[in-house]
C-alpha positions as CSV (number, residue, x, y, z in Angstrom):
1,M,-30.2,-3.6,0.7
2,L,-29.1,-3.8,-2.7
3,N,-28.0,0.2,-2.7
4,Q,-25.8,-0.8,0.2
5,L,-24.3,-3.7,-1.6
6,V,-23.9,-2.0,-5.1
7,T,-21.8,0.9,-2.4
8,M,-20.0,-1.9,-1.5
9,I,-19.4,-3.8,-4.8
10,S,-18.6,0.4,-6.5
11,I,-16.2,1.0,-3.3
12,G,-14.8,-2.5,-3.5
13,M,-13.5,-1.8,-6.9
14,F,-12.3,1.3,-6.8
15,A,-10.0,0.5,-4.2
16,G,-8.4,-3.1,-5.9
17,M,-7.9,-0.8,-9.0
18,V,-5.9,1.6,-6.9
19,T,-4.0,-1.7,-5.2
20,G,-3.6,-2.7,-8.5
21,L,-2.0,0.2,-10.0
22,T,-0.3,1.5,-6.7
23,G,0.8,-1.5,-5.2
24,A,-0.7,0.9,-2.0
25,S,-2.7,-0.3,1.1
26,A,-6.8,-0.5,0.2
27,V,-7.1,1.7,3.5
28,M,-6.7,4.7,2.5
29,V,-9.7,4.2,-0.2
30,V,-11.6,1.7,2.2
31,V,-11.4,3.3,5.4
32,P,-13.2,6.5,4.2
33,L,-15.6,5.4,2.2
34,V,-17.4,3.0,4.0
35,N,-17.8,5.2,7.1
36,L,-18.7,7.4,4.9
37,L,-21.4,6.4,2.9
38,L,-21.9,2.7,4.9
39,G,-21.6,4.5,8.2
40,F,-19.3,1.6,10.4
41,S,-17.6,3.0,13.1
42,V,-13.9,3.4,12.2
43,H,-12.8,1.0,14.3
44,E,-14.5,-1.5,11.9
45,S,-13.6,0.2,9.1
46,I,-9.7,-0.2,9.5
47,G,-10.7,-3.8,10.6
48,V,-12.8,-4.5,7.2
49,S,-10.4,-2.5,4.7
50,L,-7.4,-4.7,6.7
51,M,-9.5,-8.3,5.1
52,V,-9.8,-6.5,2.0
53,D,-6.1,-6.0,2.0
54,V,-5.8,-9.3,2.2
55,I,-7.8,-10.8,0.0
56,A,-6.8,-8.3,-3.1
57,S,-3.5,-8.2,-2.3
58,L,-3.1,-12.2,-2.9
59,A,-5.1,-12.1,-6.1
60,I,-3.3,-9.0,-6.8
61,S,0.4,-9.9,-6.0
62,Y,-0.2,-13.4,-8.1
63,T,-1.3,-11.8,-11.2
64,Y,2.3,-9.6,-11.0
65,Y,3.9,-12.3,-9.9
66,K,2.8,-14.6,-13.2
67,H,4.4,-11.8,-15.2
68,G,7.9,-12.2,-13.5
69,N,7.4,-9.2,-11.1
70,V,7.7,-10.1,-8.1
71,D,11.1,-10.8,-5.8
72,L,10.0,-12.7,-3.0
73,K,13.2,-13.0,-1.5
74,S,13.7,-9.3,-0.7
75,G,10.0,-9.5,0.2
76,I,9.9,-11.8,2.9
77,W,13.0,-9.3,4.1
78,V,11.3,-6.3,3.8
79,A,7.9,-7.9,5.7
80,I,10.1,-9.2,8.7
81,G,11.9,-5.6,9.1
82,S,8.1,-3.9,9.0
83,V,6.6,-6.2,11.3
84,L,9.3,-4.9,12.9
85,G,9.4,-1.5,12.6
86,A,5.7,-1.0,13.1
87,Q,5.8,-0.9,16.7
88,L,8.5,1.2,17.5
89,G,6.4,3.8,14.9
90,A,3.7,3.1,17.0
91,I,4.9,4.1,20.1
92,F,6.6,7.4,18.5
93,A,2.8,7.7,16.5
94,A,0.9,7.2,20.1
95,K,2.6,10.9,21.3
96,T,1.6,12.8,18.2
97,S,-1.8,13.9,16.9
98,E,-4.0,12.4,14.2
99,I,-4.0,16.0,12.1
100,S,0.2,16.3,11.9
101,L,0.8,12.6,11.0
102,G,-2.1,12.5,8.2
103,G,-1.0,15.4,7.3
104,A,2.4,14.8,7.2
105,F,2.0,11.9,5.4
106,G,-1.0,13.5,2.9
107,T,2.4,15.8,2.1
108,F,5.0,13.6,2.0
109,L,2.5,11.7,-0.8
110,I,2.1,14.6,-3.1
111,L,5.8,15.7,-3.6
112,T,5.9,12.0,-4.4
113,G,3.8,11.6,-7.1
114,V,4.5,15.0,-8.6
115,V,8.6,13.2,-8.6
116,I,7.7,10.1,-10.5
117,W,5.3,11.8,-12.6
118,R,7.8,14.0,-13.8
119,K,10.6,12.0,-13.8
120,G,10.1,8.4,-14.0
121,S,11.4,5.4,-11.6
122,R,14.4,5.2,-13.3
123,E,15.6,8.8,-14.5
124,I,15.5,9.3,-10.6
125,L,17.2,6.0,-9.9
126,G,19.5,6.4,-11.9
127,K,22.5,7.9,-10.1
128,I,21.5,5.8,-6.8
129,G,21.3,2.3,-8.6
130,K,25.5,2.8,-9.5
131,V,25.7,3.4,-5.5
132,M,23.3,1.0,-3.8
133,K,25.2,-2.1,-5.3
134,F,25.1,-5.2,-3.5
135,K,28.4,-7.4,-3.5
136,T,26.9,-9.9,-1.3
137,N,24.0,-11.7,-0.7
138,S,24.0,-11.2,2.7
139,R,24.7,-7.0,1.8
140,R,21.6,-7.3,0.5
141,I,19.5,-9.0,3.5
142,V,20.8,-6.6,5.5
143,I,19.9,-3.7,3.8
144,V,16.8,-4.8,2.3
145,F,15.6,-5.8,6.4
146,I,16.8,-1.9,7.3
147,S,14.7,-1.0,4.8
148,G,11.4,-2.7,5.8
149,L,12.5,-1.3,9.5
150,A,12.3,1.9,7.5
151,V,8.8,0.7,6.0
152,G,7.2,-0.3,9.5
153,V,8.2,3.0,11.3
154,M,6.7,4.8,9.2
155,T,3.8,2.5,8.3
156,G,3.5,2.4,12.5
157,I,3.8,6.6,12.6
158,F,1.4,6.8,9.7
159,G,-1.7,4.4,10.6
160,A,-2.1,3.4,6.9
161,G,0.0,3.7,3.9
162,G,2.4,0.4,4.6
163,G,1.6,-0.5,0.8
164,A,2.8,2.8,-0.6
165,M,5.5,3.1,1.9
166,V,7.1,-0.3,0.9
167,F,6.4,0.6,-2.7
168,L,8.6,3.5,-2.0
169,I,11.2,2.0,-0.4
170,L,11.5,-0.6,-3.3
171,V,11.9,2.1,-5.8
172,F,14.3,4.6,-3.9
173,V,16.4,2.2,-1.8
174,L,16.3,-0.7,-4.1
175,S,15.5,0.8,-7.4
176,F,13.5,-1.6,-8.2
177,P,11.3,-0.8,-11.7
178,I,7.7,0.6,-10.9
179,H,6.4,-3.3,-12.4
180,L,8.3,-5.6,-9.8
181,A,8.0,-2.4,-7.1
182,V,4.3,-2.9,-7.7
183,G,4.3,-6.9,-7.6
184,T,6.2,-7.4,-4.0
185,S,4.9,-4.3,-2.3
186,T,1.6,-6.2,-2.6
187,L,2.5,-9.1,-1.5
188,I,4.6,-7.8,1.4
189,M,0.7,-6.0,2.7
190,A,-1.4,-9.0,1.9
191,I,1.2,-11.1,4.7
192,T,1.1,-7.4,6.9
193,A,-2.5,-6.8,6.5
194,S,-3.1,-11.0,7.9
195,S,-1.5,-9.5,10.8
196,G,-3.7,-6.6,11.2
197,M,-6.3,-8.2,10.4
198,I,-6.4,-10.6,13.5
199,G,-5.7,-8.7,15.9
200,Y,-8.8,-6.6,15.1
201,A,-11.3,-9.8,14.7
202,L,-10.4,-10.6,18.4
203,Q,-11.5,-7.3,18.9
204,R,-14.6,-7.9,17.1
205,S,-13.7,-5.3,14.9
206,V,-14.6,-7.0,11.7
207,R,-17.6,-7.5,9.9
208,P,-16.9,-10.8,7.4
209,I,-19.4,-10.4,4.9
210,A,-18.9,-6.9,4.4
211,G,-15.3,-7.8,4.9
212,L,-15.9,-10.9,1.9
213,I,-18.3,-8.5,-0.3
214,L,-15.9,-5.2,-0.3
215,G,-12.6,-7.8,-0.8
216,A,-13.9,-10.4,-3.4
217,S,-15.4,-6.6,-5.4
218,A,-11.4,-5.3,-4.9
219,A,-9.8,-9.3,-6.0
220,F,-11.8,-8.3,-9.0
221,G,-11.1,-4.5,-9.8
222,G,-7.6,-5.1,-8.6
223,I,-6.9,-7.7,-11.2
224,V,-7.9,-5.7,-13.8
225,S,-5.8,-3.4,-13.3
226,A,-2.8,-5.2,-12.6
227,K,-3.1,-7.1,-15.3
228,F,-3.0,-3.3,-17.3
229,A,-0.5,-2.1,-15.4
230,N,2.0,-5.3,-16.3
231,E,1.5,-4.5,-19.7
232,V,1.8,-0.7,-20.1
233,N,4.9,1.3,-20.5
234,E,7.0,1.6,-17.6
235,K,7.4,5.5,-18.4
236,V,3.1,5.4,-18.4
237,L,2.6,3.4,-15.3
238,A,5.3,5.6,-13.7
239,K,2.5,8.6,-14.9
240,I,-0.4,7.2,-13.5
241,V,1.0,6.0,-10.2
242,G,2.2,9.5,-9.7
243,A,-0.7,10.9,-10.3
244,I,-2.9,8.0,-7.8
245,F,-0.1,9.2,-5.2
246,M,-0.8,13.2,-6.0
247,L,-4.3,12.6,-5.4
248,L,-4.4,10.4,-2.6
249,G,-2.1,13.0,-0.6
250,A,-3.9,15.8,-1.5
251,V,-7.3,13.6,-0.4
252,M,-5.8,13.3,3.1
253,V,-4.7,16.8,3.4
254,I,-8.0,18.2,2.9
255,T,-9.8,15.7,5.4
256,R,-7.2,16.6,8.1
257,L,-8.1,20.3,7.2
258,V,-12.0,20.5,6.9
């Protein structure tokens, strides 16, 4: 029992640290580790990971918000678009093999990590930022909503990784600085994860006690890493985010091959 508790706390803290630094969903960390180390079924692992996402993401996004690194208005429209897009993505995903989807997303994360590591967000997005100008607020809302729709489609197709996809859209489409992108994507992830958690809870695929332990640990680890991320230089954070994306992508690809 004690070993299981220590394992849950360790998994939660690691997942929270990854989320706090990148804004990526804890699903990518929690699901494989809980399934492998604690023997939870896949459905239970996903259900618990969504609960972890809700608890940790709220704590982490609040930390970013206190540092002025959450765009609430843009975040809301991205969230609405992502909820709708997820339904379209899920329809497509049902006709595609899990191995193909996981491998494709893993490869995508690796390539994205390489780009962010080598260039950093500001250098990559210099020209894009000049093109993507929002002359009116209504135009901004439309672009952000469409971006959220794209996020939802990708999330519905790939399953886990909603937070990572939101982060990428905010950075590569809306030219958000990395700090603002991480904070906003984490807030959106809390909203979308809440919906998913309710769905799994209705199917009795959520272990609330395990979810609370993992979630509290993830919140602690996430707050610590979020404070670090908000203080660190943008270029250094780009290196860290790039490295984590490459690592997560490599894990996803390797697990599909073995």
